[in-house]
KESEPA-766491 format. One line per 2 residues: number of its first residue (from 1); their letters; for each residue x, y, z of N, C-alpha, C. Coordinates in steps of 0.02 Angstrom, whole numbers, plus 50000, padded with zeros to 5 digits. Each point is the difference from the previous one (the first is absolute). Layout:
N
NUM = A = X/Y/Z/X/Y/Z/X/Y/Z ~ ...
//
This chain:
413
1 = MK = 50052/49927/50003/49948/50076/49997/50052/50052/49987 ~ 49979/50049/49976/50039/50081/49988/49998/50030/50071
3 = QR = 50035/50017/50017/49964/50066/50045/49983/50073/49979 ~ 49969/50017/50032/49994/50070/49991/50046/50050/50011
5 = VV = 49990/50054/49981/50107/50043/50024/49947/50055/49998 ~ 50023/50028/50049/49986/50083/50024/50059/50058/50018
7 = VT = 49966/50055/49975/50075/50050/50036/49990/50031/50063 ~ 50048/50000/50057/49979/50004/50060/50053/50049/50005
9 = GM = 50056/50020/49969/50051/50040/50020/50027/50079/49943 ~ 50020/50038/49998/50005/50073/49958/50049/50025/50017
11 = GV = 50069/49997/49955/50044/50079/49990/50022/49998/49961 ~ 49988/50070/50009/50042/50035/49921/50058/50065/50043
13 = VS = 50025/50009/49939/50056/50043/50001/50007/50048/49926 ~ 49986/50051/50009/49962/50049/49921/50028/50081/50014
15 = SL = 49988/50024/49938/50011/50075/50016/49927/50031/50015 ~ 49946/49959/50020/49940/50018/50038/49997/49998/50066
17 = GN = 50057/49963/50017/49999/49992/50067/50024/49936/50017 ~ 50022/49982/50065/50031/49924/50037/49962/49970/50026
19 = DV = 49947/50017/50032/49945/49957/50026/49930/49999/49954 ~ 49982/49938/50006/49932/49992/49943/49946/50060/50031
21 = QA = 49984/50014/50044/49923/50056/50013/50034/50064/49970 ~ 50067/50007/49997/50034/50084/49977/49984/50007/49930
23 = FW = 50038/49942/49990/49973/49962/49905/49944/50025/49966 ~ 49970/49953/50043/49932/49984/49986/49966/50075/49999
25 = NN = 50013/50026/50052/49942/50057/49981/50036/50061/49930 ~ 50062/49987/50019/50031/50050/49925/49969/49971/49953
27 = LL = 49984/49944/49996/50000/49967/49934/49926/50026/49981 ~ 49947/50007/50068/49935/50004/49981/49990/50068/49997
29 = AG = 50030/50066/50021/50025/50076/49986/50008/49970/49944 ~ 50036/49989/49952/50030/50012/49931/50050/50035/50007
31 = KS = 50054/49984/50024/50056/50024/50028/50067/49968/49958 ~ 50020/50041/49966/50078/49958/49962/50044/50013/50035
33 = GV = 50047/49953/49997/50064/49977/50014/50055/50043/49959 ~ 50007/50012/49976/50041/50017/49922/50011/50066/50008
35 = SY = 50066/50022/50021/50051/50047/50011/50064/50013/49968 ~ 50033/50040/50012/50068/50023/49974/50072/49935/50011
37 = IE = 50019/49963/49980/50055/49943/50015/50028/50046/50052 ~ 50021/49983/50052/50059/50021/50052/50070/49945/50029
39 = AF = 49970/49951/49962/50065/49941/50009/50059/50014/49962 ~ 49986/50043/49942/50072/50016/49949/49981/50045/49988
41 = DT = 50048/50047/49954/50015/50051/49967/49973/49977/49932 ~ 49940/50014/49971/49975/49983/49938/49983/50070/49936
43 = AD = 50060/50049/50004/50006/50045/49965/50013/49962/49925 ~ 50028/49938/49996/50000/49977/49921/49960/49945/49979
45 = YP = 49951/50010/50053/49944/49948/49984/49931/50037/49954 ~ 49977/49957/49961/49932/50026/49990/49940/49993/50026
47 = TK = 50009/49972/50047/49955/49977/50062/50011/50018/50056 ~ 49975/50038/50022/50022/50016/50097/49976/49996/50033
49 = IA = 49937/49950/49993/49944/49990/50055/49997/49950/50022 ~ 49979/49981/50065/49974/49925/49999/49959/50008/50060
51 = AE = 49998/49952/50020/49936/49979/50077/50060/49959/50026 ~ 50054/50057/50035/50026/49957/50060/49962/49999/50081
53 = VK = 50033/49962/50014/49988/49989/50088/50047/50053/50030 ~ 49953/50030/50058/50056/50069/50018/50007/49988/50075
55 = NF = 50031/50009/50027/50011/50005/50065/50018/49934/50027 ~ 50020/49930/49964/49992/49935/50032/50056/49984/50035
57 = NP = 49975/49969/50089/50064/50002/50025/49990/49920/50055 ~ 50032/49964/49966/49979/49911/50001/49985/49976/50077
59 = EE = 50068/50064/50062/49964/49986/50030/49950/49999/50044 ~ 49959/50037/49960/49935/50035/50047/49940/49907/49981
61 = FG = 50041/49970/49957/49950/49941/49992/50028/49944/50038 ~ 50044/50014/50058/50044/49943/50029/50038/49964/49971
63 = ID = 50032/50029/49940/50051/49991/49972/50075/50004/50038 ~ 50049/49968/50002/50051/50013/50063/50054/50033/49939
65 = KK = 50024/50045/50009/50046/50063/49985/50057/49965/49958 ~ 50044/49973/50029/50047/49948/49966/49977/49963/49943
67 = EA = 49924/49941/50005/50007/49980/49956/49950/50019/49967 ~ 49988/50055/49986/49966/50039/49951/50041/50036/49967
69 = RR = 50079/50012/50001/50052/50012/49957/50016/49942/49998 ~ 50000/49928/49977/50010/49939/49964/49948/50002/49960
71 = MD = 49953/50047/49979/49924/49982/49975/50014/50070/49944 ~ 49982/49965/49923/49988/50041/49955/49933/50035/50023
73 = RF = 49975/50069/49956/49942/50036/50028/49933/49940/49978 ~ 49999/49974/49962/49941/49943/49989/49999/49966/50027
75 = VQ = 50032/49975/50041/49983/49930/50043/50003/50055/50089 ~ 50034/50052/49981/49959/50027/50073/49913/50026/50002
77 = FA = 49986/50029/49939/49932/49994/49969/49945/49956/50018 ~ 50028/49936/49980/49972/49930/50015/50015/49995/50070
79 = LA = 50046/50002/50032/49985/49968/50076/49940/50041/50029 ~ 50011/50076/49996/49968/50056/50018/49925/49970/50002
81 = AS = 49988/49986/49937/49938/50008/49976/49967/49911/50044 ~ 50039/49958/49993/49985/49931/50030/49971/50010/50081
83 = LN = 50075/50041/50020/49984/49995/50071/49920/50027/50019 ~ 49995/50051/49968/49941/50039/50005/49952/49955/49984
85 = AM = 49971/49955/49935/49962/49970/50012/50005/49927/50044 ~ 50052/49975/50028/49998/49970/50040/49955/50018/50078
87 = KD = 50026/50076/50008/49978/50001/50058/49914/50031/50004 ~ 49983/50011/49917/49929/50032/49998/49963/49925/50015
89 = SK = 50040/49932/49991/49965/49952/49988/49981/49958/50080 ~ 50068/50037/50034/49979/49973/50049/50035/49924/50011
91 = LQ = 50030/49982/49946/50038/49926/50014/50068/50001/50048 ~ 50013/49965/50029/50063/49985/50036/50019/49911/49992
93 = IG = 50049/50025/49955/50037/49923/50005/50024/49978/50043 ~ 49961/49928/50030/50034/49963/50050/49939/50011/50043
95 = EN = 49966/50023/49997/49944/50007/50059/49927/50002/49962 ~ 49975/50005/49939/49934/49993/49985/50037/49991/49920
97 = VE = 50046/49978/49985/50004/49969/49937/50086/49974/50002 ~ 49993/49936/49974/50058/49972/49992/50048/50021/49965
99 = AD = 50062/50000/50017/50053/50040/49950/50012/49973/49921 ~ 49981/49907/50021/49989/49976/49914/49961/50015/49958
101 = RV = 49942/50013/50038/49936/50016/49960/49995/50081/49963 ~ 50049/50034/50013/49989/50064/49987/50075/50011/49947
103 = GV = 49993/50037/49927/50031/49988/49928/49993/50071/49972 ~ 50052/50014/49983/50005/50073/49966/50027/50021/49912
105 = SV = 49952/50014/49994/50014/50019/49908/49990/50088/49995 ~ 50075/50010/50004/49999/50094/49990/50033/49986/49944
107 = GS = 49988/50015/49946/50038/50033/49934/50003/50049/49967 ~ 50065/50011/49959/50020/50076/49997/50023/49981/49923
109 = GI = 49974/50050/49948/50019/50024/49934/50047/49966/49970 ~ 50035/50056/50029/50091/50031/50006/50050/49971/50041
111 = GG = 49967/50021/50060/50058/49981/50067/50045/50049/50007 ~ 50050/49971/50036/50046/50065/50053/50037/50050/49928
113 = LG = 49955/50033/49965/50038/50028/49936/50050/50042/50037 ~ 49988/50035/50073/50031/50063/50014/50052/49988/50032
115 = TW = 50013/49932/50041/50058/49974/49992/50037/49989/49951 ~ 49991/49953/49948/50013/49995/49965/50051/50069/49948
117 = ED = 49935/50047/49990/50052/50068/49998/50046/50027/50039 ~ 50008/50001/50061/50024/50022/50042/50082/49977/50000
119 = QH = 49983/49933/49999/50073/49947/50001/50012/49997/49938 ~ 49972/50001/49941/50039/50004/49937/50041/50079/49996
121 = TI = 49977/50059/50035/50044/50047/49980/50066/49974/50071 ~ 49992/49977/50035/50054/49990/50062/50053/49976/49971
123 = LM = 49977/49938/49952/50041/49964/49977/50033/50028/49926 ~ 49972/50053/49959/50023/50032/49957/50050/50080/50035
125 = EK = 49997/50002/50054/50030/50079/50034/50049/49972/50045 ~ 49992/49937/50032/50051/49981/50056/50046/49937/49980
127 = GP = 49948/49956/49958/50031/49931/50007/49981/49948/50024 ~ 49988/49931/49976/49971/49926/50023/50002/49993/50088
129 = RR = 50038/50023/50025/50023/50008/50076/49948/50031/50044 ~ 49980/50061/49966/49953/50028/50040/49929/49984/49990
131 = VS = 49993/49955/49956/49929/49994/49985/49946/49947/50078 ~ 49984/50008/50013/49955/49983/50088/49986/49916/49994
133 = PF = 50014/49969/50046/49991/49928/50001/49943/49982/49999 ~ 49943/50061/50004/49939/49990/50012/49938/50002/49955
135 = FI = 50067/50035/49930/49947/49985/49922/49978/49974/49976 ~ 50019/49942/50011/49948/49933/49979/49941/49990/50018
137 = PM = 50006/50005/50070/49928/49967/50031/49959/50055/50006 ~ 50024/50076/50003/49971/50073/49993/49963/49977/49949
139 = MI = 50027/50008/49956/49970/50014/49915/49952/49939/49982 ~ 49979/49929/50003/49983/49955/49967/49920/50029/50037
141 = AN = 49982/49977/49934/49921/49987/50005/49942/49986/50073 ~ 50041/49934/50009/49980/49945/50052/49996/50021/50054
143 = MA = 50044/50066/50033/50014/50017/50091/49941/50025/49997 ~ 49985/50020/49963/49915/50012/50032/49967/49974/50046
145 = SG = 49977/49936/49967/49975/49933/50041/50050/49980/50048 ~ 50060/49995/49971/50045/49970/50072/50022/50050/50065
147 = QI = 49987/50072/49996/50005/50030/50039/49937/50010/50052 ~ 49929/49989/49943/49936/49986/50065/50018/49943/50031
149 = SI = 50010/49941/49970/49979/49950/50035/50060/49986/50054 ~ 50077/50048/49991/50035/50001/50052/49967/50043/50084
151 = ST = 49967/50057/49977/49976/50040/50039/49948/49990/50029 ~ 49956/49936/49965/49924/49983/50029/49996/49941/50044
153 = GA = 50087/49956/49954/49984/49922/50031/49957/49971/49967 ~ 49964/50014/49933/49967/49954/49944/50053/49950/49966
155 = KG = 49973/49931/50029/50048/49943/49982/49963/49948/49942 ~ 49928/50041/49961/49982/49972/49955/50026/49991/49932
157 = PN = 49953/50006/49929/50030/50014/49959/49997/50077/49986 ~ 50077/49999/49972/50011/50058/49964/50040/50010/49951
159 = TT = 49994/50043/49945/50010/49998/49944/49995/50075/49973 ~ 50013/50024/49953/50019/50050/49953/49990/50015/49918
161 = TV = 49926/50029/50012/49999/50009/49911/50021/50069/49977 ~ 50021/49984/49942/50017/50062/49962/49976/50012/49929
163 = TA = 49944/50021/50008/49978/49995/49922/49972/50082/49992 ~ 50055/50045/49989/49991/50075/49999/49932/50030/50034
165 = CA = 49961/50032/49962/49952/50028/50050/49933/49978/50012 ~ 50012/49918/49973/49949/49958/50019/50009/49943/50079
167 = TG = 50084/50040/50022/50017/49962/50043/49980/50010/50085 ~ 49960/50045/49999/49951/49996/50081/49944/49959/49991
169 = TH = 49972/50008/49969/49938/49947/49963/50004/49940/49995 ~ 50030/49980/49965/50039/49941/49994/50013/49963/50055
171 = SI = 50049/50030/50055/50010/49969/50064/49944/50001/50056 ~ 49932/50047/49975/49956/50002/50056/49955/49936/49949
173 = GD = 49993/49978/49948/49961/49947/49985/50055/49950/50000 ~ 50031/49987/50004/50059/49930/50006/49997/49969/50092
175 = SY = 49988/50073/50029/49971/50003/50074/49966/49947/50032 ~ 49910/50041/49958/49950/49963/49993/50001/49940/49999
177 = KI = 50047/49969/49924/49997/49943/49984/50028/49952/50073 ~ 50075/50025/50018/50013/49957/50049/49947/49965/50063
179 = IQ = 49973/50069/50029/49957/49984/50036/49926/49971/49979 ~ 49989/50012/49942/49935/49958/49972/50003/49915/50006
181 = RG = 50080/49979/49983/49997/49925/50004/50053/49996/50071 ~ 49991/50024/50048/50015/49997/50054/50082/49988/50009
183 = DA = 50030/50043/49967/50090/49994/50018/50012/50056/50053 ~ 49972/50019/50023/50002/50062/50061/49921/50035/49982
185 = DV = 49999/50000/50107/49961/50053/50009/49978/50072/50007 ~ 50052/50025/49978/50028/50087/49988/50056/50001/49950
187 = MI = 49985/50037/49978/50034/50042/49935/50030/50069/50018 ~ 50047/50027/50003/50030/50056/50002/49990/50020/49925
189 = CG = 49971/50043/49957/50028/50000/49941/49983/50081/49975 ~ 50025/50006/49931/50003/50073/49977/50064/49996/49945
191 = GA = 50023/50087/50003/50054/50014/49970/50031/50049/49998 ~ 50055/50029/49989/50035/50063/50016/50048/50023/49954
193 = EA = 49997/50063/50003/50052/50037/49945/50038/50064/50014 ~ 50061/49997/49979/50019/50074/50016/50069/49989/49946
195 = TI = 49967/50050/49948/50029/50015/49939/49988/50067/49972 ~ 50011/50020/50048/49989/50084/49964/50092/50029/50018
197 = RP = 50030/49973/49974/50085/50009/49993/50006/50028/49921 ~ 50066/50034/50010/50012/50022/49923/49998/49931/49942
199 = IA = 50020/49956/49996/50020/49951/49959/49926/49987/49979 ~ 49943/49991/50041/49935/49957/49989/49968/50062/49970
201 = VA = 50015/50087/50020/49961/50040/49958/50031/50013/49924 ~ 50062/49990/50013/50006/50000/49933/49997/49964/49955
203 = GF = 49995/49944/50024/49984/49950/49949/49920/49987/49986 ~ 49950/50031/50024/49918/50009/49992/49997/50052/49932
205 = CN = 50065/50059/50039/49994/50058/49949/50009/49995/49954 ~ 50031/49958/49978/50045/49990/49924/49953/49940/49971
207 = MR = 49956/49973/50045/49931/49942/49986/49967/50061/49946 ~ 49991/50060/50052/49935/50041/49979/49961/49976/50042
209 = AM = 49969/49955/50045/49947/49978/50026/49984/50040/50057 ~ 50051/50067/50039/49962/50012/50049/49982/50087/49970
211 = ST = 49966/50010/50041/49965/50093/49998/50034/50041/50014 ~ 50026/50054/49934/50041/50058/50037/49947/50069/50001
213 = RN = 49943/49974/50029/49971/50049/50022/50032/50030/50059 ~ 50054/50040/50003/50027/50017/50058/49966/50080/50050
215 = EE = 49996/50019/49944/49969/50075/50026/49909/49983/50068 ~ 49994/49951/49966/49932/49971/50053/49997/49924/50036
217 = PE = 50059/49995/50044/50016/49932/50015/49926/49980/50033 ~ 49958/50004/50015/49957/49963/50036/49928/50000/49959
219 = KA = 50025/50026/49916/49949/49984/49943/50037/49962/49963 ~ 50063/49998/50000/50018/49949/49944/49974/49921/50000
221 = SR = 50003/49974/50069/49944/49917/49981/49941/50012/49988 ~ 49977/49987/49930/49908/50002/49981/49994/49965/49971
223 = PF = 49985/49905/50023/49972/49941/49945/49962/50049/49970 ~ 49972/49971/49931/49943/49998/49970/49970/50082/49960
225 = DV = 50041/50008/50037/49997/50109/49973/50031/50004/49919 ~ 49997/50057/49974/49997/50002/49937/50078/50008/49997
227 = DR = 50017/50048/50044/50067/50024/50011/50062/49944/50041 ~ 49999/49958/50009/50019/49965/50034/50073/49989/49955
229 = DG = 50063/49994/50037/50050/49989/49965/50049/49971/50029 ~ 49986/49951/50024/50054/49954/50045/49995/49975/50077
231 = FV = 50016/49954/50015/50002/49987/50084/50038/50059/50048 ~ 49993/50000/50067/50014/50020/50039/50041/49943/50056
233 = MG = 50073/50000/50006/50012/49968/50015/49985/49994/50087 ~ 49973/49941/50035/50002/50007/50062/50054/49951/50043
235 = EG = 49977/50006/50073/50057/49952/50030/49957/49989/50075 ~ 50023/49952/50019/49968/49975/50073/49975/49914/50015
237 = SG = 49947/49982/50037/50002/49947/50010/49924/49980/50026 ~ 49984/49936/49959/49937/49975/50023/49971/49939/50047
239 = VL = 50001/49975/50047/49975/49953/50020/49944/49970/50023 ~ 49974/49926/49995/49945/49990/50044/50027/49937/50031
241 = VL = 49939/49981/50040/50033/49943/50058/49918/49956/49970 ~ 50035/49949/49965/49938/49954/49980/49992/49959/50045
243 = ES = 49932/49959/50004/50004/49971/50081/49944/49943/49966 ~ 50003/49947/50012/49941/49943/49994/49950/50009/50047
245 = LE = 49916/49996/49977/49954/50023/50024/49992/49971/50059 ~ 50020/49931/49985/50000/49957/50091/50042/50043/50027
247 = HA = 50060/50027/49997/50034/49996/50056/50010/50070/50026 ~ 49934/50039/49939/50009/50080/50043/49936/50004/50051
249 = QA = 49962/49949/49975/49945/50011/50036/50014/49975/50075 ~ 50042/49939/49991/50004/49960/50059/50039/50065/50035
251 = RG = 50040/50035/49984/50025/50056/50060/49972/50075/49989 ~ 49935/49998/49962/49968/50049/50016/50028/50062/49972
253 = AH = 50032/49991/49940/50038/50062/49950/49928/50037/49978 ~ 50036/50067/49991/49945/50055/49961/50044/49971/49925
255 = IY = 49929/49983/49950/50023/49984/49945/49947/50060/49967 ~ 50057/50026/49941/49973/50060/49944/49986/49962/49943
257 = AE = 50005/49967/49964/49974/49951/49940/50026/49928/49991 ~ 49980/49979/49949/50000/49949/49982/50006/49983/49951
259 = VI = 50087/49955/49975/50027/49994/49942/49973/49952/49950 ~ 49978/49986/49964/49942/49971/49970/50043/49946/49925
261 = GY = 50038/50063/49964/50009/49965/49926/50062/50040/49978 ~ 50049/49963/49951/50089/50006/49991/49989/49981/49944
263 = GM = 50013/50023/49932/50036/50006/49947/50048/50050/49987 ~ 50037/49948/49945/50069/50026/49978/50008/49968/49920
265 = SG = 50033/50042/49958/50012/49994/49928/50032/50047/49996 ~ 50053/49973/49917/50056/50027/49974/49983/50016/49917
267 = DA = 50023/50047/50003/49974/50022/49919/50026/49969/49949 ~ 50071/49964/49998/50043/50000/49957/49994/50032/49938
269 = HH = 50014/50068/49998/49977/50060/49968/50059/50048/49979 ~ 50030/50040/50075/50037/50044/49970/50037/50010/50079
271 = MT = 50055/50016/49997/50058/50020/50066/49951/50073/50030 ~ 49978/50035/49990/49985/50065/50028/49927/49990/50003
273 = EP = 49940/50021/49933/49943/50019/49970/49961/49945/50028 ~ 49952/49995/50035/49950/49971/50035/49962/49957/49919
275 = DP = 49986/49940/50008/49924/49978/49938/49937/49983/50037 ~ 49940/50036/49993/49955/50006/50026/49947/49930/50030
277 = EG = 50016/49927/49920/49995/49932/50013/50019/49987/50073 ~ 50073/49998/50015/50025/49997/50048/49961/50014/50089
279 = AA = 50016/50065/49990/49950/50020/50063/49934/49996/50000 ~ 49956/49966/49955/49956/49978/50004/49984/49929/50029
281 = RC = 50058/49971/49975/50000/49917/50004/49989/49982/50087 ~ 50053/50074/50013/50009/49977/50081/49951/50020/50043
283 = MQ = 49972/50057/49975/49922/49993/50046/49947/49982/49993 ~ 49996/49938/49935/49956/49942/49999/50014/49956/50033
285 = RA = 50074/49994/50009/50036/49923/50052/49984/50034/50050 ~ 50001/50051/50030/49964/50029/50093/49930/49988/49983
287 = IK = 49971/50019/49969/49933/50014/50000/49969/49887/50002 ~ 50047/49976/49943/49985/49933/50022/50001/49956/50067
289 = DA = 50057/50046/50036/50030/49975/50063/49962/49991/50052 ~ 49982/50073/50007/49947/50036/50044/49939/49956/49998
291 = GV = 49968/49979/49959/49936/49963/49979/49926/50057/50006 ~ 50037/50051/49958/49934/50032/49995/49990/50032/49928
293 = EP = 49959/50024/49978/49987/50029/49954/50018/50055/49963 ~ 50016/50030/49954/50018/50060/49990/49973/50059/50020
295 = QA = 49927/49987/50018/49972/50069/49996/50000/50017/50076 ~ 50038/49934/50035/50007/50021/50087/50056/50052/50008
297 = IE = 50044/50009/49947/50043/50042/50038/49959/50080/49972 ~ 50012/50042/50073/49983/50067/49999/50059/50033/49988
299 = YI = 50041/49964/50021/50061/50074/50001/50087/49978/49995 ~ 50042/50032/49933/50055/49981/50002/50021/50052/50005
301 = NA = 50059/49992/50056/50073/50040/50002/50047/49999/49942 ~ 49995/50043/49964/50045/49995/49914/50066/50010/50006
303 = HG = 50020/49940/49985/50102/50022/49983/49984/50063/49978 ~ 49975/50021/49949/50004/50088/49976/50058/50041/50029
305 = TS = 50058/50003/49947/50052/50011/50030/50019/50072/49984 ~ 49922/50036/49920/50023/50063/49990/50042/49991/49946
307 = TP = 50003/49955/49963/50038/50003/49932/49954/49989/49949 ~ 50007/50034/49946/49953/49986/49940/49995/49945/49970
309 = VG = 50049/49951/50012/49973/49918/49964/49971/49971/50054 ~ 50035/49996/50064/49994/49946/50042/49914/50043/50027
311 = DK = 49976/50010/49993/49926/50056/50049/49957/49964/49943 ~ 50011/50007/49934/49952/50006/49936/50004/49895/50008
313 = SE = 50068/49969/50006/49975/49910/49995/49969/49998/50059 ~ 50012/50013/50059/49965/49974/50058/49922/50014/49989
315 = TT = 49984/50067/49972/49923/50005/49987/49967/49947/49957 ~ 50053/49986/49954/49984/49961/49953/49991/49921/50020
317 = AI = 50041/49981/50063/49993/49933/50023/49937/49985/50035 ~ 49988/50055/50046/49926/50002/50037/49945/50008/49964
319 = KA = 49997/50039/49935/49937/49973/49964/49988/49954/49975 ~ 50066/49969/49957/49985/49924/49982/50005/49945/50073
321 = TF = 49990/50011/50042/50010/49952/50068/49911/50010/50023 ~ 49995/50072/49985/49925/50010/50046/49942/50014/49949
323 = GD = 50019/50015/49932/49961/49996/49950/49959/50076/50028 ~ 49921/49984/49967/49959/50063/50046/49994/50032/50088
325 = HA = 50019/49940/50036/50018/50009/50064/50058/50058/50020 ~ 50034/50009/49942/50059/50058/50020/49987/50056/50002
327 = YK = 49942/49999/49987/49971/50077/49995/49961/50004/50084 ~ 49987/49946/50021/49963/50002/50066/50041/50020/50067
329 = LA = 50063/49968/49999/50046/50001/50064/50046/50068/49982 ~ 50023/49996/50056/50051/50066/50004/50094/49977/50006
331 = VS = 50032/50036/49970/50063/49979/49975/50020/50066/50033 ~ 50061/49991/50050/50041/50065/50020/50084/49997/50003
333 = ST = 50018/50038/49981/50096/49992/50005/50015/50030/50075 ~ 50021/49978/50032/50037/50041/50054/50063/50015/50002
335 = KS = 50049/49972/49944/50039/50031/49967/49999/50084/49991 ~ 49963/50027/49992/49966/50074/49997/50057/50000/50061
337 = MT = 49977/50004/50040/50018/50016/50067/50088/49976/50013 ~ 49980/49939/50029/50076/49955/50019/50054/50021/49935
339 = GH = 49975/50010/49943/50069/50008/49977/50003/49894/49955 ~ 50024/49975/49948/50018/49955/49989/50052/49959/50062
341 = ML = 49981/49966/50058/50063/49968/50036/50033/49918/49957 ~ 49983/50016/49944/50044/49922/49971/49967/49930/50041
343 = GA = 50061/49956/50049/49991/49947/50009/49942/50035/50062 ~ 49996/50026/50030/49968/50014/50067/49920/50012/49984
345 = AG = 50000/50029/49934/49922/50024/49967/49937/49943/50035 ~ 50015/49939/49968/49945/49954/50034/49988/50002/50058
347 = GV = 50071/49993/50043/49992/49988/50084/49956/50078/50011 ~ 50012/50055/49985/49952/50068/50022/49948/49979/49984
349 = EA = 49976/49994/49913/49949/50001/50002/49939/49936/50006 ~ 50037/49947/50040/49963/49971/50038/49956/49992/50063
351 = VI = 50060/50048/50024/49982/50016/50072/49931/50059/49968 ~ 50007/50044/49967/49932/50034/49951/49947/49967/50021
353 = LG = 50017/49955/49946/49932/49958/50001/49977/49968/50040 ~ 50010/49970/50061/49992/49991/50063/49969/50045/50035
355 = LA = 50025/50066/50004/49965/50048/50018/49944/50019/49980 ~ 50010/49995/49913/49933/50031/49969/49938/49965/50025
357 = LE = 50000/49927/50000/49956/49965/50012/49978/50000/50092 ~ 50037/50011/50036/49996/49986/50060/49941/50077/50016
359 = NG = 50034/50083/49987/49962/50050/49988/49954/50008/49967 ~ 49994/49974/49947/49959/50010/49943/49989/50076/49961
361 = IL = 50076/50015/50001/50043/50052/49956/50025/49992/49951 ~ 49992/50035/49921/50042/49994/49965/50061/50047/49994
363 = PP = 50057/50012/50024/50059/50045/49967/49992/50017/49927 ~ 50027/50049/49991/49968/50048/49934/50051/49986/49949
365 = TI = 50026/50018/49935/50011/50004/49956/50020/50064/50000 ~ 50068/50047/50011/49986/50070/50024/50039/50020/49915
367 = NL = 49999/50063/49992/50020/50031/49936/49959/50000/49954 ~ 49944/49933/49997/49964/49998/49951/49954/50059/49970
369 = DN = 50040/50040/49978/49957/50061/49999/49983/50016/49902 ~ 50024/49934/49950/49986/50011/49944/50000/49934/49969
371 = QD = 49947/49951/50006/50012/49933/49983/49997/49981/49941 ~ 50052/49965/49997/50011/49973/49923/49945/49962/49968
373 = PE = 49963/50027/49948/49942/49980/49969/50005/49930/49973 ~ 50058/49978/49992/50007/49922/49976/49997/49953/50094
375 = LD = 50000/50031/50047/50010/49971/50060/49934/50016/50030 ~ 49945/49945/50000/49929/50043/50001/49966/49956/50064
377 = LD = 50037/49978/50056/49981/49955/50057/49965/50060/50053 ~ 49995/49980/50077/49987/50026/50051/50070/50001/50034
379 = YV = 50044/50044/49994/50069/50012/50017/49999/50042/50094 ~ 49945/49991/50017/49979/50050/50072/50038/50061/50009
381 = PN = 49996/50055/49943/50046/50055/50018/49967/50048/50021 ~ 50089/50007/50052/50009/50067/50013/49969/50002/50076
383 = TA = 49956/49952/50010/49965/50007/50094/49984/49925/50008 ~ 50004/49984/50070/49989/49925/50031/49928/50011/49986
385 = RK = 49981/49932/50004/49911/49986/50006/49995/49920/50033 ~ 49963/50021/50033/49941/49945/50046/49989/49973/49957
387 = AG = 50026/49919/49997/49960/49968/49985/50001/49926/50028 ~ 49936/49975/50003/49992/49934/50058/50021/49943/49956
389 = IK = 50052/49989/49985/50019/49933/49955/50047/49965/50036 ~ 49995/49922/49962/50005/49923/50036/50036/49971/49966
391 = VA = 50007/50009/49920/50078/49980/49975/50026/50050/49966 ~ 50067/50004/50026/50057/50036/49945/50061/49957/49984
393 = LS = 50038/50043/49951/50045/49950/49959/50071/50069/49989 ~ 50060/49960/50005/50058/50057/50000/50031/49965/49941
395 = NS = 50020/50040/49955/50049/49997/49943/50065/50004/50012 ~ 50038/49964/49985/50090/50002/49995/50029/49989/49947
397 = FG = 50028/50071/49939/50031/49930/49962/50076/50032/49978 ~ 50055/49976/49981/50077/49992/50018/50038/50003/49923
399 = FG = 50045/50038/50001/50037/50002/49928/50030/49898/49994 ~ 49987/49990/49932/50019/49938/49999/49918/49968/49986
401 = GH = 49947/50037/50015/49938/49962/49971/49989/49983/50069 ~ 50017/49992/50061/49986/49977/50051/49921/50027/50022
403 = NA = 49954/49956/50019/49932/50025/50023/50000/49966/50048 ~ 49951/50047/50055/49976/49970/50073/49924/50022/49991
405 = TV = 49956/49931/50044/49923/50062/50028/50004/49968/50062 ~ 49961/50038/50075/49985/49957/50055/49920/50032/49992
407 = IM = 49957/49976/50023/49929/50003/50015/49987/49969/50072 ~ 49988/50082/50029/49972/49963/50061/49935/50051/50000
409 = RK = 49950/49971/50057/49933/50011/50021/49980/50020/50064 ~ 49958/50044/50027/49972/50014/50081/49992/49944/50024
411 = YE = 50037/49989/50064/49994/49956/50048/49921/49971/50002 ~ 49993/49946/49994/49929/49988/50034/50017/49911/50034
413 = A = 49999/50000/50066/49995/49942/50042/49974/49925/49965
//
């Protein structure tokens, strides 16, 4: 018998706040987290804006100062969000859950890019003897899951997914399946990213993938708008604590929502350009896995990156999946406020999905001032909306044609 899987804890580190309530309040207020980049001098860069995490101090989350120095920024984000999610869930490993029944799956699209960049500079300027002995364990993408396990004592399944911008959603979907089949009672899962660095911004700039609306940072990320000109890079982490319903009920846990479906697919198409057919298959597989009719879906938290090609592709995929029902459901892109958090996006957006279901409020797509006439769905423009939704879906699509979809429903015993 398959286990039912529920969300019992949430943690967020983002440009809109480093605790879930502040983050949610800012989303519903339609606040943008985008501003001028402070991490480095952008004088020579076409893009000068990003959704940076400001005033982040790992010690405030209970992370040891000495240990934090041995972690890349993306690992610090992941651990901070995970510790907050565990605190929110009121789980205590060794007391109300056995250590070997708690697993971790927190991925990153790129991993420790900042550490790589810093240590490469040292190598070039000072020679190989000056490269840190912590370089490799700080940089590798699996160290988020590793450090979370070390810090919490979780001894169950421990893994890392790297599927670019689909990473967070794949990590959550895979964790859902691990619990569903009985290999763990609890999974700490999501994504983390910290790529607001010179080399990453230069690379994306030279791809012409990012917005250059530098004169209006807060209005630069504008999914589905006719004047969208590229994505805005974000950073941070989003982590869920997933738990079998039986285990959650036994300890009287607060339940935000229930995870009921997961789908994934590959485009087999292009390195960077999406194929709507692949995205449609992904959503269709998630719907089949959830055991619901397409008409049951009432809200989609879209991948919605604010790129001309991406937003059109996703809209086409939604229409292909839902037919006439596509015009009856609500779709919004919270990347209009958080920026595109790359490997962390799916984790953060799963948090948003759970909160939308619990609170009956849909976060808006801000900066949707002149909707692209080719994109004619209900994108919840500019203002949050009360809606007593019962079933909702979140999409994430990554370079290489990696697609992931999770479906949640409002929890009912």
